[in-house]
C-alpha positions as a Markdown table, in Angstrom:
| # | Residue | x | y | z |
|---|---|---|---|---|
| 1 | Unk | 180.2 | -94.6 | 116.7 |
| 2 | Unk | 183.6 | -93.7 | 118.2 |
| 3 | Unk | 186.2 | -91.1 | 117.1 |
| 4 | Unk | 188.4 | -93.9 | 116.0 |
| 5 | Unk | 185.8 | -95.1 | 113.5 |
| 6 | Unk | 185.8 | -91.7 | 111.8 |
| 7 | Unk | 189.5 | -91.5 | 111.0 |
| 8 | Unk | 190.0 | -93.9 | 108.1 |
| 9 | Unk | 187.4 | -92.2 | 105.9 |
| 10 | Unk | 188.6 | -88.8 | 107.0 |
| 11 | Unk | 192.2 | -89.6 | 106.1 |
| 12 | Unk | 191.1 | -91.0 | 102.7 |
| 13 | Unk | 189.1 | -87.9 | 102.0 |
| 14 | Unk | 191.9 | -85.5 | 102.8 |
| 15 | Unk | 194.3 | -87.5 | 100.7 |
| 16 | Unk | 192.0 | -87.4 | 97.7 |
| 17 | Unk | 191.8 | -83.6 | 98.1 |
| 18 | Unk | 195.6 | -83.4 | 97.8 |
| 19 | Unk | 196.4 | -82.6 | 101.4 |
| 20 | Unk | 200.1 | -83.4 | 102.0 |
| 21 | Unk | 199.7 | -84.9 | 105.5 |
| 22 | Unk | 196.2 | -86.3 | 105.6 |
| 23 | Unk | 196.6 | -88.5 | 108.7 |
| 24 | Unk | 198.2 | -85.8 | 110.8 |
| 25 | Unk | 195.6 | -83.2 | 109.8 |
| 26 | Unk | 192.7 | -85.6 | 110.3 |
| 27 | Unk | 193.8 | -86.2 | 113.9 |
| 28 | Unk | 194.3 | -82.5 | 114.5 |
| 29 | Unk | 190.9 | -81.7 | 113.3 |
| 30 | Unk | 189.3 | -84.6 | 115.2 |
| 31 | Unk | 190.9 | -83.3 | 118.4 |
| 32 | Unk | 189.6 | -79.8 | 117.6 |
| 33 | Unk | 186.1 | -81.2 | 117.1 |
| 34 | Unk | 186.3 | -83.0 | 120.5 |
| 35 | Unk | 187.7 | -79.9 | 122.3 |
| 36 | Unk | 190.8 | -81.9 | 123.2 |
| 37 | Unk | 194.5 | -81.1 | 123.1 |
| 38 | Unk | 196.0 | -82.9 | 120.2 |
| 39 | Unk | 198.3 | -84.9 | 122.4 |
| 40 | Unk | 195.3 | -86.3 | 124.3 |
| 41 | Unk | 193.3 | -87.6 | 121.4 |
| 42 | Unk | 194.7 | -91.1 | 121.6 |
| 43 | Unk | 193.2 | -91.5 | 125.1 |
| 44 | Unk | 189.7 | -90.8 | 123.9 |
| 45 | Unk | 189.6 | -92.5 | 120.5 |
| 46 | Unk | 187.2 | -95.2 | 121.8 |
| 47 | Unk | 184.9 | -92.9 | 123.8 |
| 48 | Unk | 181.3 | -92.4 | 122.7 |
| 49 | Unk | 181.2 | -89.7 | 120.0 |
| 50 | Unk | 178.9 | -86.7 | 120.8 |
| 51 | Unk | 176.7 | -85.8 | 117.8 |
| 52 | Unk | 177.8 | -82.2 | 118.1 |
| 53 | Unk | 181.5 | -83.3 | 117.8 |
| 54 | Unk | 180.7 | -85.4 | 114.7 |
| 55 | Unk | 179.1 | -82.5 | 113.0 |
| 56 | Unk | 182.0 | -80.2 | 113.9 |
| 57 | Unk | 184.4 | -82.7 | 112.5 |
| 58 | Unk | 182.6 | -83.0 | 109.2 |
| 59 | Unk | 182.6 | -79.2 | 108.9 |
| 60 | Unk | 186.3 | -79.1 | 109.6 |
| 61 | Unk | 187.0 | -81.8 | 107.0 |
| 62 | Unk | 184.9 | -79.8 | 104.5 |
| 63 | Unk | 187.1 | -76.8 | 105.1 |
| 64 | Unk | 190.4 | -78.7 | 105.0 |
| 65 | Unk | 189.4 | -80.5 | 101.8 |
| 66 | Unk | 188.9 | -77.0 | 100.3 |
| 67 | Unk | 192.6 | -76.5 | 101.4 |
| 68 | Unk | 191.9 | -74.0 | 104.2 |
| 69 | Unk | 194.9 | -74.3 | 106.5 |
| 70 | Unk | 194.4 | -76.3 | 109.7 |
| 71 | Unk | 195.4 | -73.2 | 111.8 |
| 72 | Unk | 192.6 | -71.2 | 110.4 |
| 73 | Unk | 190.1 | -74.0 | 111.0 |
| 74 | Unk | 191.2 | -74.5 | 114.6 |
| 75 | Unk | 191.9 | -70.8 | 115.1 |
| 76 | Unk | 195.4 | -71.1 | 116.5 |
| 77 | Unk | 199.0 | -72.0 | 115.7 |
| 78 | Unk | 201.8 | -72.9 | 118.1 |
| 79 | Unk | 204.8 | -70.7 | 117.7 |
| 80 | Unk | 207.9 | -70.8 | 120.1 |
| 81 | Unk | 205.7 | -72.9 | 122.4 |
| 82 | Unk | 202.8 | -70.4 | 122.6 |
| 83 | Unk | 199.4 | -70.5 | 121.0 |
| 84 | Unk | 198.6 | -67.6 | 118.6 |
| 85 | Unk | 195.2 | -66.8 | 117.2 |
| 86 | Unk | 195.2 | -67.1 | 113.4 |
| 87 | Unk | 192.6 | -65.8 | 110.9 |
| 88 | Unk | 192.6 | -65.3 | 107.1 |
| 89 | Unk | 193.7 | -61.7 | 107.9 |
| 90 | Unk | 197.2 | -62.8 | 108.9 |
| 91 | Unk | 200.0 | -65.1 | 107.8 |
| 92 | Unk | 200.2 | -68.4 | 109.6 |
| 93 | Unk | 203.3 | -68.3 | 111.8 |
| 94 | Unk | 205.8 | -70.7 | 110.4 |
| 95 | Unk | 208.6 | -72.7 | 112.2 |
| 96 | Unk | 211.2 | -71.1 | 110.0 |
| 97 | Unk | 210.5 | -67.7 | 111.6 |
| 98 | Unk | 211.7 | -69.1 | 114.9 |
| 99 | Unk | 215.2 | -68.7 | 113.4 |
| 100 | Unk | 214.6 | -64.9 | 113.7 |
| 101 | Unk | 213.4 | -65.3 | 117.3 |
| 102 | Unk | 216.5 | -67.2 | 118.2 |
| 103 | Unk | 218.8 | -64.6 | 116.6 |
| 104 | Unk | 217.0 | -61.7 | 118.3 |
| 105 | Unk | 217.3 | -63.3 | 121.8 |
| 106 | Unk | 221.1 | -63.6 | 121.5 |
| 107 | Unk | 221.4 | -60.0 | 122.7 |
| 108 | Unk | 219.5 | -57.8 | 125.1 |
| 109 | Unk | 217.0 | -55.2 | 123.9 |
| 110 | Unk | 214.7 | -52.8 | 125.5 |
| 111 | Unk | 212.6 | -51.3 | 122.7 |
| 112 | Unk | 211.6 | -53.4 | 119.7 |
| 113 | Unk | 209.8 | -52.4 | 116.5 |
| 114 | Unk | 208.1 | -55.1 | 114.4 |
| 115 | Unk | 207.3 | -54.1 | 110.9 |
| 116 | Unk | 204.3 | -55.9 | 109.2 |
| 117 | Unk | 203.5 | -57.5 | 112.5 |
| 118 | Unk | 200.5 | -59.6 | 111.3 |
| 119 | Unk | 199.4 | -61.9 | 114.1 |
| 120 | Unk | 202.1 | -60.3 | 116.3 |
| 121 | Unk | 203.9 | -63.7 | 116.7 |
| 122 | Unk | 207.4 | -62.2 | 116.4 |
| 123 | Unk | 206.9 | -59.1 | 118.6 |
| 124 | Unk | 204.8 | -60.9 | 121.3 |
| 125 | Unk | 207.2 | -63.8 | 121.5 |
| 126 | Unk | 210.1 | -61.4 | 122.0 |
| 127 | Unk | 208.2 | -59.5 | 124.7 |
| 128 | Unk | 207.2 | -62.7 | 126.5 |
| 129 | Unk | 210.8 | -63.8 | 126.5 |
| 130 | Unk | 212.1 | -60.4 | 127.7 |
| 131 | Unk | 209.7 | -59.3 | 130.5 |
| 132 | Unk | 211.3 | -55.8 | 130.7 |
| 133 | Unk | 211.2 | -55.0 | 127.0 |
| 134 | Unk | 208.5 | -52.9 | 125.3 |
| 135 | Unk | 207.5 | -52.9 | 121.7 |
| 136 | Unk | 205.6 | -51.4 | 118.8 |
| 137 | Unk | 203.8 | -53.4 | 116.1 |
| 138 | Unk | 203.1 | -51.8 | 112.7 |
| 139 | Unk | 200.9 | -53.2 | 110.0 |
| 140 | Unk | 199.0 | -51.7 | 107.1 |
| 141 | Unk | 195.9 | -53.9 | 107.9 |
| 142 | Unk | 193.7 | -52.9 | 110.8 |
| 143 | Unk | 192.2 | -56.4 | 110.7 |
| 144 | Unk | 195.6 | -57.9 | 111.3 |
| 145 | Unk | 196.3 | -55.5 | 114.2 |
| 146 | Unk | 193.1 | -56.6 | 115.8 |
| 147 | Unk | 194.4 | -60.2 | 115.7 |
| 148 | Unk | 197.7 | -59.0 | 117.2 |
| 149 | Unk | 195.9 | -57.1 | 120.0 |
| 150 | Unk | 193.9 | -60.3 | 120.9 |
| 151 | Unk | 197.1 | -62.3 | 121.0 |
| 152 | Unk | 198.8 | -59.7 | 123.2 |
| 153 | Unk | 195.9 | -59.9 | 125.7 |
| 154 | Unk | 195.9 | -63.7 | 125.7 |
| 155 | Unk | 199.7 | -63.8 | 126.3 |
| 156 | Unk | 199.6 | -61.2 | 129.1 |
| 157 | Unk | 201.9 | -58.7 | 127.4 |
| 158 | Unk | 199.4 | -56.1 | 126.2 |
| 159 | Unk | 200.5 | -53.4 | 128.6 |
| 160 | Unk | 204.0 | -53.5 | 127.1 |
| 161 | Unk | 203.1 | -53.1 | 123.4 |
| 162 | Unk | 201.6 | -50.5 | 121.2 |
| 163 | Unk | 200.1 | -50.9 | 117.7 |
| 164 | Unk | 200.1 | -48.6 | 114.7 |
| 165 | Unk | 198.4 | -48.8 | 111.4 |
| 166 | Unk | 201.0 | -47.6 | 108.9 |
| 167 | Unk | 203.0 | -48.4 | 105.8 |
| 168 | Unk | 206.4 | -49.3 | 107.2 |
| 169 | Unk | 207.9 | -46.2 | 108.9 |
| 170 | Unk | 205.2 | -43.7 | 107.8 |
| 171 | Unk | 204.6 | -41.3 | 110.7 |
| 172 | Unk | 206.9 | -43.1 | 113.1 |
| 173 | Unk | 209.2 | -41.3 | 115.5 |
| 174 | Unk | 211.7 | -42.4 | 118.1 |
| 175 | Unk | 214.5 | -45.0 | 118.0 |
| 176 | Unk | 214.6 | -48.7 | 118.8 |
| 177 | Unk | 217.5 | -51.0 | 119.7 |
| 178 | Unk | 215.9 | -53.8 | 117.7 |
| 179 | Unk | 213.9 | -53.8 | 114.5 |
| 180 | Unk | 212.4 | -57.1 | 113.2 |
| 181 | Unk | 210.3 | -58.0 | 110.2 |
| 182 | Unk | 209.1 | -60.9 | 108.2 |
| 183 | Unk | 208.0 | -58.8 | 105.2 |
| 184 | Unk | 206.3 | -59.9 | 102.0 |
| 185 | Unk | 209.1 | -61.3 | 99.8 |
| 186 | Unk | 207.5 | -63.3 | 97.0 |
| 187 | Unk | 208.0 | -62.1 | 93.5 |
| 188 | Unk | 204.9 | -61.8 | 91.3 |
| 189 | Unk | 205.9 | -64.8 | 89.2 |
| 190 | Unk | 206.0 | -67.0 | 92.3 |
| 191 | Unk | 202.4 | -66.6 | 93.5 |
| 192 | Unk | 200.9 | -69.0 | 91.0 |
| 193 | Unk | 203.1 | -71.8 | 92.2 |
| 194 | Unk | 202.2 | -71.6 | 95.9 |
| 195 | Unk | 200.3 | -74.3 | 97.7 |
| 196 | Unk | 196.5 | -73.6 | 97.7 |
| 197 | Unk | 196.7 | -73.2 | 101.5 |
| 198 | Unk | 198.9 | -70.2 | 101.1 |
| 199 | Unk | 197.8 | -68.8 | 97.7 |
| 200 | Unk | 194.1 | -69.0 | 98.3 |
| 201 | Unk | 193.7 | -68.5 | 102.1 |
| 202 | Unk | 196.5 | -66.2 | 103.3 |
| 203 | Unk | 196.5 | -62.4 | 102.7 |
| 204 | Unk | 198.2 | -61.6 | 99.4 |
| 205 | Unk | 199.5 | -58.3 | 100.7 |
| 206 | Unk | 201.5 | -60.2 | 103.3 |
| 207 | Unk | 203.1 | -62.4 | 100.6 |
| 208 | Unk | 203.7 | -60.4 | 97.5 |
| 209 | Unk | 206.8 | -58.3 | 97.6 |
| 210 | Unk | 206.5 | -56.6 | 94.2 |
| 211 | Unk | 207.7 | -57.7 | 90.8 |
| 212 | Unk | 211.1 | -59.0 | 92.1 |
| 213 | Unk | 210.1 | -59.6 | 95.7 |
| 214 | Unk | 212.3 | -56.9 | 97.1 |
| 215 | Unk | 210.0 | -53.9 | 97.5 |
| 216 | Unk | 209.7 | -54.3 | 101.3 |
| 217 | Unk | 213.5 | -54.7 | 101.7 |
| 218 | Unk | 214.1 | -51.5 | 99.8 |
| 219 | Unk | 211.7 | -49.5 | 102.1 |
| 220 | Unk | 213.1 | -51.1 | 105.3 |
| 221 | Unk | 216.8 | -50.6 | 104.3 |
| 222 | Unk | 216.1 | -46.9 | 103.4 |
| 223 | Unk | 214.3 | -46.1 | 106.7 |
| 224 | Unk | 215.6 | -48.4 | 109.4 |
| 225 | Unk | 218.7 | -46.3 | 110.2 |
| 226 | Unk | 216.5 | -43.3 | 111.1 |
| 227 | Unk | 214.8 | -45.5 | 113.8 |
| 228 | Unk | 217.7 | -47.5 | 115.2 |
| 229 | Unk | 220.0 | -46.5 | 118.1 |
| 230 | Unk | 223.7 | -46.6 | 117.4 |
| 231 | Unk | 224.6 | -50.3 | 117.5 |
| 232 | Unk | 221.0 | -51.3 | 117.1 |
| 233 | Unk | 220.1 | -54.5 | 115.2 |
| 234 | Unk | 217.9 | -55.2 | 112.2 |
| 235 | Unk | 216.7 | -58.7 | 111.7 |
| 236 | Unk | 214.8 | -59.7 | 108.5 |
| 237 | Unk | 213.4 | -62.9 | 107.3 |
| 238 | Unk | 214.1 | -63.5 | 103.6 |
| 239 | Unk | 213.3 | -65.9 | 100.8 |
| 240 | Unk | 215.9 | -68.6 | 100.2 |
| 241 | Unk | 217.3 | -66.9 | 97.0 |
| 242 | Unk | 217.4 | -63.3 | 98.4 |
| 243 | Unk | 220.5 | -63.3 | 100.5 |
| 244 | Unk | 222.8 | -61.4 | 98.1 |
| 245 | Unk | 220.2 | -58.8 | 97.1 |
| 246 | Unk | 219.1 | -58.0 | 100.7 |
| 247 | Unk | 222.7 | -57.9 | 101.9 |
| 248 | Unk | 223.5 | -55.5 | 99.1 |
| 249 | Unk | 220.6 | -53.2 | 100.0 |
| 250 | Unk | 221.6 | -53.1 | 103.7 |
| 251 | Unk | 225.3 | -52.5 | 103.0 |
| 252 | Unk | 224.5 | -49.7 | 100.6 |
| 253 | Unk | 222.3 | -48.1 | 103.3 |
| 254 | Unk | 225.1 | -48.1 | 105.9 |
| 255 | Unk | 224.6 | -51.3 | 107.8 |
| 256 | Unk | 227.5 | -53.3 | 109.1 |
| 257 | Unk | 228.1 | -56.8 | 110.5 |
| 258 | Unk | 225.7 | -58.2 | 108.0 |
| 259 | Unk | 225.2 | -62.0 | 108.4 |
| 260 | Unk | 222.8 | -64.7 | 107.2 |
| 261 | Unk | 221.3 | -67.5 | 109.3 |
| 262 | Unk | 220.0 | -70.7 | 107.7 |
| 263 | Unk | 216.8 | -72.6 | 108.5 |
| 264 | Unk | 216.2 | -76.2 | 109.4 |
| 265 | Unk | 216.7 | -77.2 | 105.7 |
| 266 | Unk | 220.0 | -75.2 | 105.4 |
| 267 | Unk | 218.3 | -72.5 | 103.3 |
| 268 | Unk | 219.1 | -68.9 | 103.7 |
| 269 | Unk | 216.4 | -67.5 | 106.0 |
| 270 | Unk | 217.3 | -64.6 | 108.3 |
| 271 | Unk | 219.6 | -61.6 | 107.7 |
| 272 | Unk | 221.0 | -59.8 | 110.7 |
| 273 | Unk | 222.7 | -56.4 | 110.5 |
| 274 | Unk | 223.8 | -53.6 | 112.8 |
| 275 | Unk | 223.5 | -49.9 | 112.5 |
| 276 | Unk | 226.5 | -47.7 | 113.0 |
| 277 | Unk | 226.4 | -43.9 | 113.2 |
| 278 | Unk | 223.9 | -41.2 | 112.3 |
| 279 | Unk | 222.5 | -40.6 | 108.9 |
């Protein structure tokens, strides 16, 4: 038995389970079972298959057929070229969020606050890209913060970041020249229509933004000015239909230079704004 011999049945099984990219996922899971980087799998498809790897592959297929995300099965996700630990306690970092990273890196910053940090993917990427910057990650979930701490250690930036269990700005003091967030933004009516990988396996608190999906944006718009330096920036990931609503909230709160960046599919994805003056 070789790894190659396992792939046809694995792909068919994942396809029957409704997985949208069964061939890709089967190969990723097979590489994981063999302890290989995904880009090295092809070189080992005809090697003898260790029994332990076959059992590990079968367990991974069971999980994927139940629609558990690949990142949770393998335990990591690549984001901005770095591997981040992923568990069911945090959102799976998504490529669209790299739009926020690119926007943040357009200007210098020294102190960054990440609200609802989850895995820490946003904050830790920014700190890795700006070796002199320091940051604070805030999340209501202690389990999520534990994942972020582990990622900080793995990326070698732990000495430049702090963590706080809190609801948005509760108990926070000090000012930052950059505040970033990918907050929960789904409306209650949208939850049922999500793919099982998201609806059943990712934390609902990190997805659901209240009845209209805007609860987090209201809280952030109301409090961000108190924690930004004059001229400091606020960057928010949004749902594709939320541009007007979030822009309105920020404008009413005193933000200026409000702009929207689109993602790879030309959908509204990131709002950027600047704070001017004291409140």
